[in-house]
C-alpha positions in Angstrom: 0.0 0.0 0.0 1.2 3.4 -0.8 2.5 5.2 2.2 0.7 8.4 1.2 -2.6 6.5 1.1 -2.0 5.3 4.5 -1.3 8.6 5.8 -4.6 10.0 4.2 -6.6 6.9 5.4 -5.7 7.3 9.1 -7.0 10.8 9.6 -10.1 9.9 7.7 -10.8 7.1 10.3 -10.2 9.5 13.1 -12.7 12.0 11.6 -15.3 9.4 11.1 -14.9 8.1 14.7 -15.0 11.6 16.1 -18.1 12.4 14.0 -19.9 9.2 15.3 -18.9 10.1 18.8 -20.3 13.6 18.4 -23.6 12.3 16.8 -23.9 9.7 19.6 -23.6 12.3 22.3 -25.8 14.8 20.5 -28.8 12.6 19.8 -31.1 11.3 22.7 -34.4 9.5 22.3 -36.8 9.7 25.2 -39.9 7.4 25.8 -43.2 8.8 26.3 -43.0 8.5 30.1 -39.5 10.1 30.2 -38.3 13.7 30.3 -34.8 15.1 30.0 -33.6 18.0 32.2 -30.9 19.9 30.1 -28.0 21.7 31.6 -25.9 23.9 29.3 -22.4 24.6 30.9 -24.0 24.0 34.3 -26.9 26.3 33.7 -30.5 25.1 33.5 -31.9 25.1 30.1 -35.3 23.3 30.9 -37.0 19.9 30.5 -37.5 18.2 27.1 -39.1 15.3 25.7 -40.4 12.7 24.7 -39.1 11.9 21.3 -35.8 13.0 19.6 -33.6 15.4 21.7 -30.5 17.2 20.2 -27.7 18.2 22.5 -24.6 20.1 22.0 -21.8 17.6 22.7 -19.5 18.4 25.7 -21.6 21.5 26.3 -25.0 20.0 27.3 -25.6 17.5 29.9 -28.9 15.7 30.4 -30.5 14.1 33.4 -33.2 11.7 32.6 -36.4 11.5 34.8 -39.3 9.0 34.6 -42.8 10.2 35.1 -44.3 6.8 35.9 -45.8 6.1 39.3 -43.3 4.5 41.6 -44.4 1.9 44.3 -42.3 2.1 47.4 -42.3 -0.2 50.5 -41.9 1.7 53.7 -39.8 -0.5 56.0 -41.2 -1.8 59.3 -41.1 0.9 62.1 -41.3 0.3 65.7 -44.0 2.7 67.0 -45.4 3.4 70.5 -49.0 4.2 70.2 -50.8 6.9 72.4 -52.0 4.3 74.8 -48.3 3.0 75.3 -48.5 -0.2 73.1 -45.4 -1.0 71.0 -46.3 -2.3 67.5 -44.3 -2.8 64.3 -46.1 -1.2 61.3 -45.0 -1.2 57.6 -46.7 0.6 54.7 -46.6 1.2 50.9 -46.6 4.5 49.2 -47.3 5.5 45.5 -45.8 8.6 44.1 -44.7 10.2 40.7 -42.7 13.1 39.5 -45.0 15.9 38.3 -42.2 18.6 37.8 -38.9 17.0 36.4 -37.0 20.3 36.9 -37.7 20.5 40.7 -37.1 16.9 41.1 -33.5 17.3 39.9 -32.6 20.8 41.2 -34.3 21.0 44.6 -33.5 17.5 45.8 -30.4 15.3 45.4 -32.3 12.0 45.2 -36.1 12.3 45.3 -36.8 8.5 45.8 -34.6 8.3 48.8 -35.9 11.6 50.2 -39.5 10.5 49.7 -38.7 7.2 51.5 -37.1 9.0 54.6 -40.1 11.4 54.8 -42.5 8.4 54.7 -40.7 6.7 57.5 -40.6 9.7 59.8 -44.2 10.6 59.1 -45.3 7.1 59.7 -43.9 7.1 63.1 -45.2 10.6 63.9 -48.8 10.1 62.8 -49.2 6.5 64.2 -47.6 7.5 67.4 -50.6 9.9 67.9 -53.1 7.1 67.6 -54.5 4.6 70.1 -54.4 1.0 69.3 -58.1 0.6 68.7 -58.0 3.5 66.2 -55.0 2.1 64.4 -56.8 -1.2 63.8 -60.1 0.1 63.0 -59.8 3.5 61.4 -57.2 2.5 58.8 -58.8 4.4 55.9 -58.7 7.8 58.0 -55.2 7.2 58.9 -54.1 6.4 55.4 -55.6 9.6 54.2 -53.8 11.6 56.8 -50.5 10.0 56.0 -51.0 10.8 52.3 -51.8 14.4 53.0 -48.8 15.0 55.3 -46.2 13.3 53.1 -47.6 14.9 49.9 -47.4 18.3 51.5 -43.6 17.8 52.3 -42.7 16.4 48.9 -44.6 19.0 46.9 -41.6 21.4 46.8 -39.6 18.7 45.0 -42.2 18.2 42.3 -43.3 14.8 43.7 -47.0 14.0 44.0 -47.8 11.2 46.6 -51.1 9.7 45.5 -51.6 6.8 47.9 -50.2 5.7 51.3 -51.5 2.4 52.7 -50.6 0.8 56.1 -50.0 -2.8 55.3 -49.3 -4.8 58.5 -49.7 -4.0 62.1 -47.8 -6.6 64.2 -48.8 -6.8 67.8 -46.9 -8.4 70.8 -48.2 -11.9 71.7 -49.8 -10.8 75.0 -51.7 -8.0 73.2 -52.9 -10.4 70.6 -54.2 -12.7 73.4 -55.8 -9.7 75.1 -57.7 -8.7 71.9 -58.8 -12.3 71.3 -60.3 -12.4 74.9 -61.9 -9.0 74.3 -63.4 -10.2 70.9 -64.8 -13.4 72.6 -66.3 -11.5 75.4 -68.0 -9.1 72.9 -69.4 -12.1 70.9 -70.8 -13.6 74.2 -72.3 -10.2 75.1 -74.0 -10.0 71.8 -75.3 -13.7 72.0 -76.8 -12.9 75.4 -78.5 -9.8 74.1 -79.9 -11.7 71.2 -81.1 -14.4 73.4 -82.7 -12.0 75.8 -84.4 -10.2 72.9 -85.8 -13.5 71.6 -87.1 -14.4 75.0 -88.8 -11.0 75.3 -90.5 -11.3 71.9 -91.5 -14.9 72.7 -93.1 -13.7 76.1 -95.0 -11.0 74.3 -96.4 -13.4 71.7 -97.4 -15.8 74.4 -99.1 -13.0 76.3 -101.1 -12.1 73.2 -102.0 -15.7 72.6 -103.2 -16.0 76.3 -105.4 -12.9 75.9 -107.0 -14.2 72.7 -107.6 -17.7 74.1 -109.0 -16.2 77.3 -111.8 -14.5 75.4 -113.0 -17.9 74.0 -113.2 -20.9 76.4 -113.7 -23.3 73.4 -110.3 -22.2 72.2 -108.6 -23.1 75.5 -110.3 -26.5 75.2 -109.1 -27.0 71.6 -105.5 -26.0 72.6 -105.6 -28.4 75.5 -106.7 -31.2 73.2 -104.0 -30.3 70.8 -101.3 -30.6 73.6 -102.6 -34.0 74.4 -102.1 -35.2 70.8 -98.6 -33.8 70.9 -97.7 -35.6 74.1 -99.3 -38.8 73.0 -97.0 -38.8 69.8 -94.0 -39.0 72.0 -92.7 -42.5 73.2 -93.5 -42.2 76.9 -94.6 -45.2 79.1 -96.6 -43.1 81.4 -97.9 -39.7 80.9 -99.6 -37.4 83.7 -101.4 -34.5 82.5 -103.7 -32.3 84.6 -107.2 -31.8 83.4 -108.6 -28.3 83.8 -112.0 -28.1 85.5 -113.2 -25.8 82.7 -112.9 -28.6 80.3 -115.3 -30.8 82.3 -117.7 -28.0 83.2 -120.1 -28.6 80.1 -120.4 -32.2 81.2 -121.3 -31.1 84.9 -123.8 -28.5 83.6 -125.4 -31.2 81.3 -125.7 -33.7 84.3 -127.3 -31.0 86.5 -129.9 -30.3 83.9 -130.9 -33.9 83.6 -131.5 -34.1 87.2 
């Protein structure tokens, strides 16, 4: 190969490689859920995207930000409730970036910062609740957590949409106490239902007695019906008192014949 050709070919390769490097650093393609925060010589230019983004090599720098909702587990926290019960609680939070520029400029790592805010807020809010409220008013507590965390992350351009308390781990002795309380509550309700049933039955019996008392024949028919019911059972001997009122017609008939 001619030495002159080699000397011309080598600079051409260098130029082509440099051109590809420049083009590779100048062109960025962002997905629909992505935005690029552009800095030119360290100064903010703005957020761009989605689609094709052209940068000035070496001069421009881009920080890519995702706008999708991020599910984040809040690690279990040891919490002392208002009535001095120690519980371990974990939660899950859902948040997304609403302002890419703020999420890059105003906070170093918005995901880590949101996680720390969620942990401290979880301990603070649940520490103000009694155990019964923590177990029963879960929806109200979730809403309060979401409002407080969202208020603190708003300056970072982050929107917290949902915060849910997942598990509340109680000490063994507290679980046994709650189980005894639940059993006592079930027994109380059963006794109340039984008493209400007895009261209703007594009222119906009283009404039936009033109706039968107005018609002596009805009493006799009820008496005969009771005899039939007793006779249907397998008893060797049955003692059943006979009311005098049932025999009164026979006595009256005998006196009339005399």
